[in-house]
C-alpha positions as CSV (number, residue, x, y, z in Angstrom):
1,M,38.5,-35.5,78.8
2,N,35.7,-36.5,76.3
3,H,34.4,-39.2,78.2
4,S,31.7,-40.1,81.3
5,P,33.6,-41.7,83.8
6,R,32.5,-45.3,85.0
7,V,29.1,-45.2,87.3
8,I,29.1,-48.0,90.1
9,L,25.4,-47.6,91.4
10,S,25.0,-49.8,94.7
11,R,22.4,-52.4,95.3
12,G,19.6,-50.8,97.0
13,R,15.6,-49.9,96.8
14,N,15.5,-48.2,93.3
15,Q,18.7,-49.5,92.6
16,R,20.6,-52.0,90.5
17,Q,24.3,-52.7,90.1
18,T,26.1,-51.9,86.9
19,T,28.7,-53.3,84.9
20,P,30.7,-49.7,84.8
21,T,31.2,-48.6,81.0
22,R,33.0,-45.8,79.5
23,K,31.4,-43.6,76.6
24,T,31.0,-40.3,75.1
25,S,29.8,-37.7,76.9
26,M,27.3,-35.7,74.8
27,T,26.9,-33.0,77.7
28,T,26.6,-29.6,76.8
29,A,29.2,-26.9,78.2
30,A,28.0,-25.8,81.7
31,K,28.8,-22.8,83.8
32,I,30.3,-23.9,86.7
33,A,32.3,-22.8,89.8
34,V,35.1,-24.7,91.6
35,I,35.4,-23.4,95.2
36,G,39.2,-24.0,96.8
37,L,42.1,-24.2,94.1
38,G,44.6,-26.5,96.0
39,A,46.2,-29.3,95.2
40,M,43.0,-30.9,94.3
41,G,40.6,-28.3,93.6
42,Y,43.2,-26.8,90.8
43,G,42.7,-30.1,88.5
44,M,39.8,-30.3,89.1
45,A,38.9,-26.7,87.9
46,K,41.4,-27.8,84.8
47,S,39.7,-31.2,84.2
48,C,36.4,-29.1,83.9
49,L,37.7,-26.5,81.5
50,R,39.5,-28.9,79.5
51,A,36.4,-30.6,78.8
52,G,34.9,-26.8,77.3
53,H,32.8,-26.1,80.6
54,E,32.9,-22.0,81.3
55,V,34.7,-22.5,84.8
56,W,35.6,-20.0,87.2
57,G,38.2,-20.5,90.1
58,V,37.9,-19.3,93.4
59,D,40.6,-19.1,96.9
60,I,41.6,-17.0,99.0
61,S,44.7,-16.8,98.0
62,P,44.8,-14.8,94.8
63,D,47.8,-16.2,92.6
64,P,46.0,-19.6,92.3
65,V,43.0,-17.7,90.9
66,E,45.6,-15.4,88.2
67,R,47.1,-18.8,87.3
68,F,43.7,-20.5,86.6
69,R,42.3,-17.4,84.8
70,A,45.7,-17.1,82.8
71,E,45.3,-20.5,81.6
72,G,41.9,-20.2,80.6
73,G,39.4,-19.6,83.2
74,Q,36.7,-16.9,83.2
75,P,37.5,-13.6,84.7
76,G,34.9,-11.8,87.2
77,D,34.0,-12.0,90.9
78,L,32.0,-15.4,92.1
79,K,29.3,-13.1,93.5
80,D,28.7,-11.5,89.9
81,V,28.0,-14.6,88.1
82,A,27.0,-17.0,90.9
83,E,23.3,-16.4,89.7
84,T,24.5,-17.9,86.4
85,L,25.8,-21.0,87.5
86,D,24.9,-24.5,87.3
87,I,27.4,-26.1,89.2
88,V,29.3,-25.1,92.5
89,V,32.0,-27.7,93.2
90,V,33.3,-26.9,96.7
91,S,36.9,-28.4,97.3
92,V,37.9,-27.1,100.8
93,L,39.6,-28.7,103.7
94,N,36.6,-29.3,106.0
95,A,33.3,-29.0,107.2
96,D,33.8,-25.7,108.8
97,Q,35.4,-24.2,105.4
98,T,32.2,-25.9,103.5
99,S,29.8,-24.0,105.9
100,A,31.3,-21.2,105.2
101,V,31.6,-21.0,101.8
102,L,28.0,-22.1,101.4
103,F,26.2,-20.1,104.5
104,G,29.1,-17.7,105.5
105,P,28.6,-14.3,105.3
106,D,29.3,-14.1,101.5
107,G,27.8,-17.6,101.2
108,V,27.7,-18.9,97.8
109,A,24.0,-21.0,98.5
110,R,22.2,-17.8,98.9
111,M,23.4,-16.6,95.5
112,M,22.7,-19.8,93.2
113,K,19.7,-20.3,91.0
114,E,17.1,-22.7,92.0
115,R,17.8,-26.3,90.7
116,S,21.7,-25.4,90.4
117,V,23.6,-27.9,92.0
118,V,26.2,-27.9,94.9
119,I,28.7,-30.8,94.9
120,A,30.8,-30.7,97.9
121,C,34.1,-32.9,98.2
122,A,36.1,-32.2,101.5
123,T,36.1,-35.0,103.8
124,V,33.2,-34.8,106.7
125,A,30.9,-36.1,109.2
126,P,27.9,-37.8,107.3
127,D,25.6,-36.0,110.1
128,F,27.2,-32.6,108.5
129,A,26.7,-33.5,104.9
130,R,23.2,-34.2,105.6
131,E,22.6,-31.2,107.4
132,M,24.1,-29.1,104.3
133,A,21.8,-30.7,101.8
134,S,18.8,-29.6,103.8
135,R,19.6,-25.9,104.2
136,C,20.5,-26.3,100.5
137,N,17.5,-27.7,99.9
138,D,15.8,-24.8,101.8
139,C,17.5,-22.8,99.1
140,G,15.7,-24.5,96.2
141,L,18.8,-26.2,95.2
142,H,20.2,-30.1,94.8
143,Y,23.3,-31.0,96.7
144,L,25.6,-34.3,96.5
145,D,27.9,-35.4,99.2
146,A,31.0,-36.5,96.9
147,P,33.9,-37.0,98.7
148,I,36.8,-37.4,96.0
149,S,40.2,-39.7,96.2
150,G,43.2,-40.5,93.5
151,G,45.4,-37.4,94.4
152,A,46.7,-34.6,92.7
153,A,47.7,-36.7,89.7
154,K,44.8,-38.1,89.0
155,S,42.7,-34.6,89.5
156,A,44.9,-32.8,86.8
157,K,44.1,-36.2,84.5
158,G,40.2,-36.1,85.4
159,Q,40.8,-39.6,86.9
160,L,39.5,-39.3,90.3
161,S,37.1,-41.5,91.8
162,I,34.3,-39.7,93.6
163,M,31.9,-41.7,96.4
164,A,29.0,-39.6,95.8
165,A,25.4,-40.1,97.3
166,G,22.4,-37.6,96.7
167,S,19.3,-37.5,94.6
168,E,19.2,-38.8,91.1
169,K,18.7,-35.1,89.8
170,A,21.6,-34.2,91.8
171,F,23.3,-36.2,90.1
172,E,21.7,-35.2,86.6
173,V,22.7,-31.6,86.8
174,A,26.1,-32.5,88.1
175,Q,27.1,-34.9,85.7
176,P,28.9,-32.1,83.4
177,A,31.8,-32.3,86.0
178,L,31.7,-35.6,87.0
179,D,32.5,-36.9,83.6
180,A,35.0,-33.8,84.0
181,M,36.2,-34.4,86.9
182,A,36.4,-38.1,87.3
183,E,37.3,-42.0,86.5
184,N,34.9,-43.6,88.6
185,V,31.7,-42.2,90.0
186,F,30.2,-44.2,92.8
187,R,26.4,-44.0,93.6
188,L,25.9,-44.7,97.2
189,G,22.2,-43.7,97.9
190,E,20.8,-40.9,100.4
191,V,23.3,-37.9,101.6
192,G,25.5,-39.5,103.9
193,A,26.4,-42.6,102.5
194,G,29.4,-40.2,100.3
195,S,30.7,-39.3,103.4
196,A,30.5,-42.7,105.5
197,M,32.6,-44.4,102.6
198,K,35.1,-42.0,102.4
199,A,35.9,-42.3,106.3
200,V,36.4,-46.3,105.9
201,N,38.8,-45.0,103.1
202,Q,40.8,-42.4,104.6
203,L,40.8,-45.3,108.0
204,L,42.8,-47.6,105.5
205,A,45.0,-44.5,103.9
206,G,45.9,-43.1,107.4
207,V,46.6,-46.5,108.6
208,H,48.7,-47.7,105.4
209,I,50.7,-43.9,105.3
210,A,51.7,-44.8,109.0
211,A,52.6,-48.4,108.5
212,M,54.5,-48.0,105.6
213,A,56.5,-45.1,107.6
214,E,57.2,-47.7,110.3
215,A,58.2,-50.3,107.8
216,M,60.4,-48.5,106.2
217,T,62.1,-47.0,109.5
218,F,62.3,-51.0,110.7
219,G,63.8,-51.9,107.5
220,M,66.8,-49.1,108.0
221,T,67.5,-50.6,111.9
222,Q,68.4,-53.6,110.5
223,G,70.5,-52.2,107.4
224,V,67.7,-52.1,104.5
225,S,68.1,-49.0,103.0
226,P,64.7,-46.5,101.4
227,V,65.9,-47.4,97.7
228,K,65.9,-51.3,98.2
229,F,63.1,-51.2,100.2
230,L,60.9,-49.7,97.6
231,E,62.6,-52.0,94.8
232,V,61.7,-55.4,97.0
233,I,58.5,-54.6,99.0
234,P,56.2,-53.1,95.8
235,Q,56.6,-56.5,94.5
236,C,55.3,-58.8,97.8
237,A,52.4,-58.9,99.5
238,G,52.9,-56.4,101.9
239,T,52.7,-53.6,99.4
240,S,49.8,-51.0,99.4
241,W,48.9,-48.1,97.1
242,M,50.0,-45.5,99.4
243,L,53.3,-47.8,100.3
244,E,54.1,-47.3,96.3
245,N,53.1,-43.3,96.0
246,R,54.4,-42.0,99.6
247,G,57.2,-44.1,99.9
248,P,59.6,-42.6,97.3
249,H,58.9,-39.2,98.9
250,I,61.0,-40.7,101.6
251,A,63.9,-42.1,99.8
252,A,63.9,-38.9,97.5
253,G,64.3,-36.7,100.9
254,D,61.3,-34.7,99.0
255,Y,58.4,-33.8,101.6
256,T,56.8,-31.2,99.1
257,P,53.6,-31.3,100.6
258,L,50.9,-32.7,98.2
259,S,48.7,-34.1,100.8
260,Q,49.9,-32.7,104.1
261,V,50.5,-34.2,107.7
262,N,47.9,-31.9,108.7
263,I,45.4,-33.2,107.1
264,W,45.1,-36.7,109.1
265,P,44.4,-35.6,112.4
266,K,41.4,-33.9,111.0
267,D,40.5,-36.7,108.9
268,L,41.5,-39.6,111.7
269,G,39.7,-37.3,113.7
270,I,36.3,-37.8,111.9
271,V,36.9,-41.8,111.9
272,L,37.5,-41.6,115.4
273,D,34.0,-39.3,116.1
274,I,32.1,-41.7,113.8
275,A,33.6,-45.0,115.4
276,R,32.7,-43.8,118.8
277,D,29.1,-42.7,117.7
278,A,28.6,-46.0,116.3
279,K,30.4,-47.4,119.8
280,F,32.9,-49.2,117.7
281,S,37.1,-49.5,118.7
282,A,39.4,-48.6,116.3
283,P,42.4,-49.0,117.7
284,L,44.4,-49.1,114.5
285,T,43.3,-45.7,113.7
286,A,44.0,-44.2,116.9
287,A,47.3,-45.5,116.9
288,A,48.0,-44.1,113.1
289,L,46.3,-40.8,114.9
290,Q,48.8,-40.5,117.1
291,Q,51.7,-40.7,115.1
292,F,50.5,-37.9,112.8
293,L,49.6,-35.8,115.8
294,A,53.6,-36.7,116.9
295,A,54.7,-35.4,113.2
296,A,52.4,-31.9,113.8
297,G,53.9,-31.2,117.2
298,M,57.0,-31.4,115.6
299,G,56.5,-28.8,113.3
300,L,55.9,-31.2,109.9
301,G,52.3,-30.2,109.8
302,G,52.3,-28.7,106.8
303,E,55.2,-31.2,104.8
304,D,53.9,-34.0,103.0
305,D,52.3,-36.8,104.9
306,A,55.2,-39.1,104.4
307,A,56.9,-36.8,107.0
308,V,55.3,-38.9,109.5
309,A,58.5,-41.2,108.9
310,K,60.1,-38.7,110.6
311,V,58.6,-39.2,114.2
312,Y,59.9,-43.0,113.6
313,A,63.3,-41.8,112.5
314,R,63.8,-39.1,115.5
315,N,62.8,-41.7,117.8
316,A,65.3,-44.2,116.7
317,S,67.9,-41.6,116.0
318,L,68.2,-42.8,112.5
319,D,69.0,-40.5,109.7
320,L,66.4,-40.4,106.4
321,P,67.6,-39.7,103.2
322,G,68.1,-36.1,102.4
323,D,69.0,-35.2,106.8
324,E,72.1,-33.1,106.6
C-alpha cells in the first residue's frame, strides 16, 4: 500500500473534526512484528510487508510462520529481534492471549526498546485496555488501543477500519503500520475509547448475523430459498453488510471459518459485561448471544459464524443447502 489511511478525529479537548483524506505516505521502513497470524493477522502482516517494511510474523502454529517467511517475512525468533522493533501488532483472540503475549513468561513488552509502540487489536473490555496501557507505560512503551473491523478480505488488502485510541506520540510511532493496514483510522481519544467503540460495533455485528440467519431460515418456511432471498433482500431496506457478507455462505453450504462461531460468545459476552456495569439493558444482544451459544453447543464453534443458521434450521426441521 502506498497511501495513508483516512484519518478521522473525534471532537473533544485538543481535537478537531477533519475531512478524511488519502495522501501519499512518505514513511520510512519500520521494523514490525505481527503476533497472531490468523485470518486477520496474516493479512495485516502481508499488508505491512507489501508497504516495504521489515516484518516478522509470529504465531504458536509453525505453518503460517513458515508460509509468511516464504512470502518475504523476516527470519528469526521474536526474542532475538524484539529489542530492535519499532512496532508490535498484537492480533490475537482475546484479553488473556493479549496479556500473555505482552507480559507472560516470554512476554514481548519487557524485551522491546523504549518508546516503541504496541498496537493491540483484540476485542477486549475498555478497563483491560487501560490496564495494558499502564503496564506498557511502566516498560517505557507506547500503547495504542486499536481494535479492527473489516474482515479477512479487507485485512489482506490493507483496507481495515481501525478504532484507535492513545496518545499523539503513540499514533506517531504507529503510523507506518497504520498506513499499511488501514483504509480508515478513527482517532477516538484516550485508551479505552477504541475498545468501547469496538463493543458498539460487535453488538451490531453479532445481532445482524443472528438476525440474517433468522430471516433466511424464516423465509425457507415460506418457500423462499436462500438463493432467492439473496437476490431480493440486498436490494431492499432490510439488508445489512453482515447479511450481504454472510448470507452467501449459507446459500453455498460453505462454512469454512472466515470468522468463527466461537468469537461471538466472547465478544457479545464482553458487550453484556460492559452493559451490566453501566446498568444498561441489552436484550437483543442477549438473544443473539444465546443463538451463538446454542451453535457452539451443537459442535459448530469452529465453523464460520454463518453456521448460527443451523440452530434455526434444526429447530424448524429445515434442510439447509449442503445438508445431506
